[in-house]
Every structure is written in structure tokens, then in C-alpha cells.
C-alpha positions in Angstrom: 73.7 46.1 -55.9 73.0 49.1 -58.1 71.3 49.0 -61.5 71.0 52.0 -63.8 68.3 51.6 -66.5 68.5 54.0 -69.5 65.3 53.8 -71.4 61.9 55.0 -72.4 58.8 55.3 -70.3 55.1 56.4 -70.6 54.2 55.4 -74.2 53.0 52.2 -75.7 56.1 51.4 -77.8 57.2 47.8 -77.2 60.6 48.8 -75.7 58.8 51.1 -73.4 56.2 48.6 -72.3 58.9 46.0 -71.5 61.0 48.6 -69.7 58.1 49.9 -67.5 56.9 46.4 -66.4 60.5 45.4 -65.7 61.1 48.5 -63.6 57.9 47.9 -61.5 59.0 44.3 -60.9 62.5 45.3 -59.9 61.1 47.7 -57.4 59.4 44.7 -55.6 61.6 43.6 -52.7 61.7 39.8 -53.0 63.3 37.9 -50.2 64.4 34.9 -52.2 67.9 34.9 -53.9 68.6 35.6 -57.6 72.1 34.3 -58.4 73.5 34.5 -54.9 71.8 37.6 -53.5 68.3 38.6 -52.4 66.2 40.7 -54.8 65.7 43.2 -52.0 69.3 44.3 -52.2 68.8 46.1 -55.6 69.0 49.9 -55.7 67.4 51.1 -58.9 68.0 54.3 -61.0 66.4 55.4 -64.2 67.6 57.8 -66.9 65.0 58.9 -69.4 66.3 58.8 -73.0 64.8 60.9 -75.8 62.2 59.2 -78.0 63.1 58.7 -81.7 60.1 60.8 -82.6 59.3 63.9 -80.5 55.6 63.5 -81.5 55.4 60.4 -79.4 55.3 62.5 -76.2 52.0 61.8 -74.3 50.5 62.8 -71.0 48.2 59.7 -71.0 48.5 57.4 -68.0 49.0 53.8 -69.0 49.0 52.4 -65.4 46.8 52.9 -62.4 47.9 55.7 -60.1 50.0 53.6 -57.6 52.1 52.1 -60.3 52.4 55.4 -62.2 53.6 57.0 -59.0 56.1 54.2 -58.5 57.5 54.6 -62.0 57.9 58.4 -61.5 59.5 58.0 -58.1 62.6 56.2 -59.4 65.7 58.3 -58.7 67.7 59.6 -61.7 71.4 58.8 -61.6 74.1 61.5 -61.6 75.7 62.4 -64.9 78.8 60.2 -64.5 77.4 57.8 -61.9 78.7 54.3 -62.0 76.8 51.1 -60.9 77.1 47.4 -61.1 75.1 47.3 -64.2 73.7 49.7 -66.8 70.8 48.3 -68.8 69.8 50.2 -72.0 66.1 49.9 -73.1 65.8 52.3 -76.1 66.7 52.9 -79.7 69.0 53.5 -81.5 71.1 50.8 -79.8 74.2 52.0 -78.0 76.8 49.3 -77.5 79.6 51.5 -76.1 80.8 50.8 -72.6 79.0 52.6 -69.8 80.5 53.9 -66.6 79.2 50.8 -64.9 81.0 47.5 -64.3 78.7 45.8 -66.9 76.7 47.1 -69.8 73.7 45.3 -71.3 71.5 46.4 -74.3 68.0 45.3 -75.0 67.8 44.7 -78.8 65.1 42.9 -80.8 65.2 42.0 -84.5 61.9 41.5 -86.4 63.0 41.0 -90.0 65.6 38.2 -89.5 68.5 40.7 -89.6 69.4 44.1 -88.2 67.8 46.3 -90.8 69.5 49.2 -92.6 67.1 51.7 -90.9 68.3 50.5 -87.5 71.9 50.7 -88.6 71.3 54.2 -90.0 69.9 55.3 -86.6 73.2 54.1 -85.0 75.2 55.9 -87.7 76.9 52.8 -89.1 76.6 50.6 -92.2 77.2 47.3 -90.4 76.7 46.1 -86.9 80.4 45.1 -87.0 81.3 48.8 -87.0 79.9 49.0 -83.4 81.5 47.6 -80.2 78.8 44.9 -80.1 81.3 42.1 -80.0 83.8 43.7 -77.6 81.9 45.8 -75.0 78.3 45.5 -74.1 76.2 42.3 -74.2 72.7 41.9 -75.5 69.4 41.0 -74.0 66.9 39.8 -76.7 63.4 38.5 -76.1 63.2 35.4 -78.4 65.1 32.7 -80.3 64.0 34.3 -83.5 65.4 37.7 -82.5 68.7 36.1 -81.5 69.0 34.3 -84.8 68.5 37.7 -86.6 71.3 39.3 -84.5 73.7 36.4 -85.2 72.8 36.5 -88.9 73.9 40.2 -88.9 77.3 39.4 -87.3 76.7 39.4 -83.5 78.6 36.7 -81.7 76.1 34.3 -80.2 77.8 34.0 -76.8 77.2 37.8 -76.3 73.4 37.4 -76.5 71.1 36.2 -73.8 67.5 35.3 -74.5 65.2 36.7 -71.8 61.5 36.5 -72.7 58.9 39.2 -71.8 56.0 38.6 -69.4 52.6 39.7 -68.3 51.1 41.1 -65.2 48.4 38.6 -64.0 46.8 41.4 -62.0 45.9 43.1 -65.3 45.7 40.2 -67.8 43.3 37.5 -66.6 40.1 35.8 -67.7 36.7 37.2 -66.6 33.9 35.1 -65.2 31.0 34.3 -67.6 28.7 37.0 -66.2 31.3 39.7 -66.1 32.5 38.9 -69.6 29.0 39.1 -71.0 28.4 42.5 -69.3 31.7 43.7 -70.8 30.8 42.4 -74.3 27.4 44.1 -74.0 29.1 47.4 -73.1 31.2 47.1 -76.3 28.2 46.2 -78.4 29.7 42.8 -79.2 27.0 40.6 -77.6 25.6 39.2 -80.9 28.9 38.8 -82.7 31.9 36.5 -82.9 34.9 38.7 -82.3 38.3 38.2 -83.8 40.9 40.6 -82.2 44.3 41.9 -83.2 46.2 44.6 -81.3 49.3 46.5 -82.5 50.5 48.8 -85.2 48.6 47.6 -88.3 51.6 47.5 -90.6 52.4 44.9 -93.3 54.8 43.0 -91.0 52.0 42.5 -88.5 50.0 40.6 -91.1 47.2 43.0 -91.8 47.0 41.8 -95.5 46.6 38.1 -94.9 44.3 38.9 -92.0 41.9 41.0 -94.1 42.0 38.4 -96.9 41.1 35.5 -94.6 38.4 37.5 -92.8 36.8 38.3 -96.1 36.5 34.5 -96.7 35.3 33.9 -93.1 32.4 36.4 -93.2 31.2 35.0 -96.5 30.1 32.0 -94.5 29.7 33.6 -91.1 28.3 37.2 -91.5 28.0 37.7 -87.8 31.8 37.6 -87.3 33.6 40.9 -86.6 37.3 41.9 -86.8 38.4 44.3 -84.1 41.7 46.1 -84.7 43.4 48.2 -82.0 46.2 50.4 -83.4 48.1 53.3 -82.0 47.9 56.4 -84.2 50.5 58.1 -81.9 53.2 55.7 -83.1 52.0 54.3 -86.5 49.4 55.5 -89.1 47.4 52.3 -88.7 44.2 53.6 -90.2 46.0 54.4 -93.4 47.8 51.0 -93.4 44.4 49.2 -93.1 42.9 51.3 -95.9 45.9 50.6 -98.2 45.9 46.8 -97.3 42.2 46.5 -98.1 42.7 48.3 -101.4 45.6 46.0 -102.4 44.4 42.5 -101.3 40.6 42.8 -101.4 38.4 43.0 -104.5 35.2 45.1 -104.5 33.0 42.3 -103.3 35.4 41.4 -100.5 35.6 45.0 -99.4 31.8 45.3 -99.3 31.8 42.3 -96.9 34.7 43.3 -94.7 34.5 47.1 -94.2 31.0 47.1 -92.5 32.3 44.3 -90.2 35.6 46.0 -89.3 35.9 47.8 -85.9 39.0 50.0 -85.5 40.3 52.2 -82.7 43.6 53.9 -82.7 43.1 55.8 -79.4 45.6 55.7 -76.5 44.3 53.3 -73.9 45.7 52.1 -70.5 46.9 48.6 -70.1 43.8 47.8 -68.1 41.6 49.1 -70.9 43.4 47.0 -73.5 43.0 44.0 -71.2 39.3 44.4 -71.5 39.5 43.9 -75.3 41.2 40.5 -74.7 38.7 39.6 -72.0 35.7 40.4 -74.2 36.9 38.9 -77.5 36.4 35.3 -78.8 39.8 34.7 -80.6 43.1 36.5 -80.8 44.6 36.3 -84.3 48.1 37.3 -85.3 49.2 36.3 -88.8 52.5 38.2 -88.5 55.3 38.2 -91.0 58.1 39.6 -88.8 58.1 40.1 -85.0 60.7 40.3 -82.2 58.4 38.8 -79.6 54.7 39.7 -80.1 53.7 40.5 -76.5 49.9 40.8 -77.4 49.8 37.1 -78.1 51.1 36.3 -74.6 48.7 38.9 -73.0 45.7 37.4 -74.9 46.6 33.8 -73.7 46.8 35.1 -70.1 43.2 36.4 -70.6 42.0 33.0 -71.7 41.7 33.6 -75.4 42.4 30.9 -78.0 45.3 32.0 -80.2 45.8 31.8 -83.9 49.3 32.9 -84.8 52.1 32.4 -87.3 54.2 29.2 -87.1 58.0 29.4 -86.9 58.5 32.7 -85.3 59.0 34.1 -81.8 55.6 33.0 -80.6 56.8 29.4 -80.9 58.7 30.1 -77.7 55.6 30.7 -75.6 52.5 29.1 -77.2 51.3 25.5 -76.9 48.8 23.4 -78.8 46.2 23.3 -76.0 45.5 27.1 -76.4 47.1 28.1 -79.7 46.8 27.0 -83.3 49.7 27.9 -85.6 49.3 29.1 -89.2 51.4 27.3 -91.7 54.1 29.7 -92.9 57.2 29.7 -95.2 60.5 31.2 -94.2 61.1 33.6 -97.1 63.7 36.1 -98.2 62.2 39.3 -99.6 63.8 42.4 -101.1 62.3 45.7 -99.9 63.9 48.9 -101.2 67.0 47.1 -102.2 67.5 45.3 -98.8 67.1 41.6 -98.3 64.9 40.8 -95.3 63.6 37.5 -93.9 59.9 36.9 -93.1 57.5 34.2 -92.3 54.9 34.2 -95.0 51.6 32.9 -93.4 49.3 30.8 -95.7 46.1 32.8 -95.7 44.1 29.8 -96.8 45.2 27.9 -93.7 44.5 31.0 -91.6 40.9 31.0 -93.0 40.5 27.4 -92.0 41.7 28.1 -88.5 39.4 31.1 -88.1 36.4 29.1 -89.3 37.3 26.2 -87.0 37.4 28.6 -84.1 33.7 29.6 -84.8 32.6 26.0 -85.5 34.3 24.3 -82.5 33.5 26.0 -79.2 35.6 23.3 -77.4 38.7 25.1 -78.6 37.8 28.2 -76.6 36.8 26.2 -73.5 40.2 24.4 -73.4 42.2 27.6 -74.1 40.3 29.5 -71.3 41.9 27.1 -68.7 45.2 26.1 -70.4 46.4 29.6 -71.6 46.2 31.5 -68.2 47.7 28.5 -66.4 50.7 28.2 -68.7 51.4 31.9 -68.7 51.1 32.2 -64.9 53.6 29.3 -64.5 56.1 30.4 -67.0 55.8 34.0 -68.4 54.9 36.5 -65.7 57.0 39.6 -65.3 58.2 38.2 -62.0 59.7 35.2 -63.8 61.0 37.4 -66.6 62.8 39.7 -64.2 64.2 36.8 -62.2 65.8 35.6 -65.5 66.9 39.1 -66.4 68.7 39.6 -63.1 70.3 36.2 -63.2 71.8 37.2 -66.6 72.9 40.8 -66.0 74.0 40.9 -62.4 77.7 40.1 -62.0 78.5 38.0 -59.0 81.6 36.1 -57.8 81.4 32.4 -57.9 82.5 30.6 -54.7 85.9 29.1 -55.1 86.0 25.4 -55.1 87.7 24.0 -52.0 90.5 21.5 -52.5 89.6 18.8 -49.9 92.9 17.0 -50.5 94.7 19.6 -48.4 92.8 18.7 -45.3 94.0 15.8 -43.1 91.3 13.5 -41.8 90.4 13.7 -38.1 90.5 10.3 -36.4 88.3 10.0 -33.3 
């Protein structure tokens, strides 16, 4: 069974992260069957596709050396090589038929529809102008994302929801002593740390987060907000500055800015995991997401979660380790385009953040429940099992008509 993956590698873009972890898992020779064949029968090829922005190119190693070596050792397919499946993990989406027997495209919608910028990248004005409903089929990571594709004109039976996962060898809770040493190395020992990781854009919720944090530190001045962005992909530092200018008054900025810790440096996955392991709460008041993988990674590391209600994180969070921010499904017009968001109530977010400080039992419960739930349901092993069940064509065994057989009388 041959699979050709066309996609991105070696940067921290969400499509790239998913692609790399899926590749590593597909390289593992599992003996148990997926569909009707062992995982070990897969022959994998990878074709690197150009990044949308040439400036994204980086030489930074995201994995440890053995996994980096494995990723770079995958053979490239010949120009016109065919396979059983071609899986595309990049943008702009390409729904045209490949030379393989089946073609699948990874596509995620954040804004409740396929946006005009995505369509522009594909060179069309509507998703209906592509072969999306006649050739390739779609893998999408959440029910929210699937709904956005359907709202834009994709036939629902052409879409399969396959959630993302985590590597429990990277994302796991630290023991008490090791965690305290890590917090000490970060200079966090005397503070209560709220953490958010990702491009600090408006759709990620930076504005309600700053507004709520301003109210929290008015009562709890030892709280700190740690933001990890990626300057390679998004100008997060500028977004944070603009958000603080728009939503905070002078007094609030005076409280927030000295208590804000930001880094936009490129870090390996293991280094990012240390942020989760050392923090006290992960908070994500997002407006629009396709999946929101950092929430899942944080839960795997034992952090209590505060995240927006009604979106993709509903698929993989539970009340014993996550608290959901009340939100309102809202249509908004941005540059003449109607988009759909989940507007989180920043007052409720403030209450949840304060409660996380005041009730240590929340963290104690999440430290056990989150990693256990993720390990059982949302590892990359389980994600790739589901992926392969969806994308690998296989012949169903024909049903035998027993009426054609005469009984044997002994």
C-alpha cells in the first residue's frame, strides 16, 4: 500500500505540524490491522510543496535528531508516480485529481466559511468553481471546520473529520520537584502563570484575553500572562501592541504591560512543552479556530484549560479538566466579507481566570484527568489510525449467499 503525501515540513505552521507528526506515526510499523491490512504494509513518499511565503524558510530543528532524521529520510516520489492514495497537506488547497487511485486534501476552516483570501489563493471566487464535489475528498480536523466547509458549498459526504493528536513522549506532566525546578529556571516561581501559545492575532482572542487579564491582576497582582508567538509566521508583537492600545485604557495598560511576558522566538516542540509543563493555566478565548492544537497539548501536560465554548475545542475538552467561556455565535463583516465567529464573554473569562487562582482543586483534578483523557483518545497514534481507515481504499469482502449450499447430513 503506497501513500504519497504532498505537503509542508520543518516550520511551525499548523498544517506543517500536523503533517510532520502524521508522517512520523505512519513510519511506525504497527502489526495490528487498519481497515483490513496491517499498518506495516504502508510505503510512504513525501513531496515538499512551496510555502505560501518564502520568508517562512527556517533551518531550525523542531524535533530531536532521530525524528528529524526520519522525516528527512522519506523518499520523494517520481514526477508522475502513482500510488493508492495522495494526501495533500498544504495551502492553497488543490482539489484536482492526482495520479493516484484516491486523492484527499487536508482543509480547515476557522471563520465558519471558506474565506475570500483562501479562494483567492486557489484562483477562484467560489469553492464551487473547484472540483471539490467531484474529484478529491476532504480531511478536516473538527466538526466546526466541517460545518464551515459545508456552509461554503462542499457536500457533507465528501468530508471526513479526523482530529489531530499529541505525542505523549513530548507532552506530559512533570513531577512536582521537576516542575518547580523548571519554573525556577524561567523565573516563574513566585507567580501564577496564565499561558497562551500561537499567533497573537485577533481571531486567537488576544483582545478579550488582555481585557480579562487587566481585571484579574487588579485583584491578583502576582499573576503573569505568558504569550508565545511566532514572529516567523505572524507579527505577533505588533498585534499585541495594537490590541492593548484598542481594548485597554491607560490604567489597565499600566497594570498589564509589566506583567506580560512575550517571546516570538522559534522553539522546538520539546521546548514549547516546557512552557505547558511550567505554567498554571492554559487560556484560549479564541474567536475562530480550525482545531486549536495547543489546547490539546496543554491538557496532555496536565494544565487546567480555559477556552471558548461552541467551537472545535468542544470536540476534545471535558469538564473535569476544562472550563468553557460563554460565547455567542456571531456574523461579522470584515472588509466587506461576512464571517462567523464565537464571541467570548470577557467578563465570564475574567471570572474563570480568577476562579483558577482561588480554587487549587481545579488544577489538581486537571493534572490527572487531562493527560488520561488525551492518552486514551487523542494521541497521534489514534489520529493516524483514524486517518488511514478513512483514506485507504480497500475491497470489502463479498457476502456469501448461504442459500446456494446444500446441508451436509451426517
